[in-house]
C-alpha positions in Angstrom: 0.1 0.0 0.0 2.9 2.5 0.9 4.5 1.5 -2.4 1.4 2.7 -4.3 0.9 6.0 -2.2 4.5 6.8 -2.9 4.2 6.5 -6.6 0.9 8.5 -6.7 2.4 11.0 -4.5 5.5 11.6 -6.5 3.5 11.8 -9.8 0.6 14.0 -8.4 3.0 16.4 -7.2 5.2 16.6 -10.1 2.2 17.8 -12.1 1.1 20.5 -9.5 4.5 21.6 -9.6 4.6 21.9 -13.2 1.3 23.7 -13.4 1.5 26.2 -10.6 3.4 28.7 -12.5 0.5 28.6 -15.3 -2.1 29.6 -12.4 -2.9 33.2 -13.2 -5.6 33.8 -10.4 -3.1 33.0 -7.4 -1.1 36.1 -6.1 2.7 35.1 -6.3 3.3 34.9 -2.7 0.5 32.2 -2.6 1.9 30.5 -5.5 5.2 30.3 -3.6 3.5 28.5 -0.5 1.5 26.2 -2.4 4.7 25.2 -4.8 6.6 24.7 -1.4 4.0 22.4 0.1 4.0 20.3 -3.2 7.7 20.1 -3.0 7.6 18.9 0.3 4.9 16.1 -0.7 6.8 15.2 -3.5 9.9 14.6 -1.3 7.7 12.5 1.1 6.7 10.5 -1.9 10.2 10.4 -3.4 12.1 9.8 0.0 10.0 9.1 3.2 7.5 6.7 1.8 10.2 4.4 0.4 11.9 4.5 3.6 9.2 3.3 5.5 8.5 0.8 3.2 12.0 -0.4 3.7 11.5 -0.3 7.3 8.6 -2.7 7.0 10.6 -5.1 4.5 13.4 -5.3 6.6 11.8 -5.8 10.2 13.2 -9.3 10.5 16.9 -7.9 9.8 17.7 -5.9 12.9 20.9 -4.1 11.7 19.5 -3.3 8.4 16.2 -2.1 10.1 18.2 0.0 12.6 19.5 1.9 9.6 16.5 2.2 7.8 14.3 3.2 10.8 17.1 5.9 11.6 16.9 7.5 8.5 13.0 7.1 8.5 12.8 9.0 11.9 15.1 11.8 10.8 13.4 12.3 7.5 9.8 12.1 8.2 9.5 14.6 10.9 11.6 16.9 8.6 9.2 17.0 5.8 6.1 16.6 7.7 7.2 19.5 9.8 7.9 21.3 6.5 4.2 20.5 5.4 2.6 21.3 8.5 3.9 24.9 8.8 3.7 25.7 5.2 -0.2 24.7 5.5 -0.3 26.9 8.6 1.3 29.7 6.5 -1.2 29.4 3.9 -4.0 29.5 6.4 -2.5 32.8 8.0 -2.0 34.1 4.4 -5.8 33.8 3.9 -6.5 35.3 6.9 -4.4 38.4 6.1 -6.0 38.5 2.6 -9.6 39.0 4.3 -8.4 41.3 7.0 -6.0 43.6 5.2 -7.8 44.0 2.0 -6.2 46.4 -0.6 -3.3 46.4 1.9 -2.7 42.7 1.4 -0.2 43.0 -1.6 1.9 45.7 0.2 2.1 43.7 3.4 2.2 40.1 2.1 5.3 40.4 -0.6 6.9 37.7 -2.5 10.4 38.7 -0.4 8.9 38.3 2.9 7.2 34.8 1.9 10.6 33.6 0.4 12.2 34.7 4.0 9.6 32.7 5.7 9.9 29.6 3.6 13.6 29.8 4.7 13.1 30.2 8.1 10.5 26.7 8.1 13.2 24.9 6.0 16.1 25.9 8.5 13.9 25.3 11.9 12.9 21.8 10.4 16.3 21.1 9.5 17.3 22.0 13.2 14.7 19.8 14.1 16.0 17.0 12.1 19.3 17.2 13.8 17.8 16.7 17.2 15.9 13.9 16.3 18.9 12.2 15.0 20.9 12.9 17.9 18.4 12.9 20.7 15.4 11.0 19.2 13.3 11.1 22.5 13.5 15.1 22.6 13.1 15.3 18.8 9.8 13.0 18.8 8.4 15.4 21.7 9.3 18.4 19.6 7.4 16.8 16.5 4.3 16.1 18.6 4.3 19.6 19.8 4.9 21.2 16.6 1.9 19.0 15.2 -0.6 20.3 17.9 0.7 23.8 17.8 0.3 24.0 13.8 -3.2 22.3 13.9 -4.5 24.8 16.8 -3.1 27.9 14.7 -4.5 27.0 11.2 -7.8 26.0 12.8 -7.8 29.3 14.7 -7.3 31.2 11.3 -10.2 29.4 9.5 -12.5 29.9 12.5 -11.8 33.9 12.2 -12.1 33.7 8.4 -15.5 32.7 8.2 -17.4 34.9 10.6 -15.3 38.0 8.7 -16.4 36.4 5.4 -20.2 36.1 6.2 -20.2 39.7 7.5 -18.6 41.0 4.3 -20.9 38.9 2.3 -23.9 40.5 4.2 -22.3 44.0 3.6 -22.0 43.3 -0.1 -26.0 42.0 -0.3 -26.9 45.4 1.4 -24.9 47.3 -1.1 -26.4 45.4 -4.1 -29.9 45.9 -2.7 -29.3 49.8 -2.4 -27.8 49.9 -6.0 -24.3 50.6 -4.6 -22.6 47.8 -6.3 -19.3 49.1 -8.2 -19.6 47.4 -11.3 -19.7 44.0 -9.6 -16.1 44.0 -8.6 -16.4 43.4 -5.1 -18.8 40.2 -5.2 -16.3 38.8 -7.8 -13.3 39.3 -5.4 -15.4 37.8 -2.6 -16.3 34.8 -4.8 -12.9 34.0 -5.8 -11.6 34.7 -2.3 -14.4 31.9 -1.5 -12.8 29.8 -3.8 -9.5 30.0 -2.5 -10.4 29.5 1.2 -12.5 26.6 0.5 -9.5 24.7 -1.3 -7.1 25.5 1.4 -9.9 24.3 4.0 -10.3 20.9 2.5 -6.4 20.4 2.6 -6.6 21.5 6.3 -9.5 19.1 6.9 -7.4 16.3 5.0 -4.4 17.1 7.5 -6.5 16.9 10.6 -7.7 13.3 9.4 -4.5 12.1 8.5 -2.4 13.6 11.6 -4.8 13.4 14.5 -4.7 9.6 14.6 -1.0 9.6 14.9 -1.3 12.2 17.8 -3.7 9.9 19.3 -1.8 6.6 19.2 1.3 8.6 20.2 -0.2 9.5 23.3 -1.4 5.9 24.0 2.4 4.7 23.6 3.3 7.1 26.2 1.5 4.6 28.5 1.5 1.4 26.7 5.0 1.1 25.2 4.4 -2.5 24.2 2.1 -1.6 21.6 4.5 0.1 19.5 3.2 -1.8 16.5 0.0 -0.1 16.7 2.0 3.1 14.9 2.2 1.2 11.5 -1.5 2.3 10.5 -1.3 6.0 11.8 1.9 6.6 10.0 0.6 5.2 6.8 -2.4 7.5 7.2 0.1 10.5 7.8 2.1 9.8 4.8 -1.2 9.5 2.9 -1.5 13.2 3.3 1.2 13.9 0.7 -0.7 11.5 -1.7 -4.1 13.2 -1.5 -3.2 17.1 -1.7 -2.6 16.9 -5.4 -6.3 15.4 -5.8 -7.7 18.4 -3.6 -6.0 21.0 -5.6 -7.5 19.6 -8.8 -10.9 19.0 -7.1 -11.5 22.6 -5.5 -9.3 24.7 -8.2 -10.9 24.5 -11.3 -7.8 26.7 -13.0 -5.1 24.0 -11.8 -7.4 21.2 -12.7 -7.4 22.4 -16.1 -3.7 23.2 -16.4 -3.2 19.6 -15.3 -5.5 18.3 -17.8 -3.5 20.3 -20.4 -0.2 19.4 -19.4 -1.2 15.4 -19.7 -2.7 16.1 -23.0 0.5 17.8 -24.0 2.6 14.6 -22.7 0.3 12.3 -24.5 0.8 14.3 -27.9 4.7 14.1 -27.1 4.5 10.4 -26.7 2.5 9.6 -29.9 
């Protein structure tokens, strides 16, 4: 199962990375965050999932399993951590886009998002080093990181929807009073709703994939002999990187059309 998920995650995220520059509806910083997430998910499919398959296959060979497990324990918190922080940054980006309005493009610049992306990768590199040399502390840091990122991103979406409903009510009031300015405001809100909806579905998928892992980790603190129970939650956690490309295509029509066009071009070249 993990072999299949690895192949699908790799191919799906390669397509997403290829088509992101063609999506004109996204602000460049948003494109960068989405591209960073796709690159991270690609590496999960290319590196982390094959390592986990190797761990499962080499379970009977203790020495080989030890090295495979050490690599997996280092790589998985790194890439999963980058993915989590990037998803949190996307939720904060959507909240800022709503609250800042016309000032959004000035405050959320491409340069600042580049700096944020570098910080995310460097902080997770430091965490990977801690996991390598002090595994117990590293696991604790990763668990805390997962909890904080889930709380932060969920809080952003909880703030977004009341503000969005309020703005929609204002727009409808302006429409009834004949104060609509060429239909521009409803169009912007409709476009914003689509981007928030796609990000929200990615967030729901993340919760569904990560929460079982946290629950089992908490249980293992009490019942250590049940370590074998981690296999299913780890597979579910890694599944998140496989599902994200499908969510982009489902909730973002421009991404879906770009993916279809790219596949058609590849078919033409193969013929």
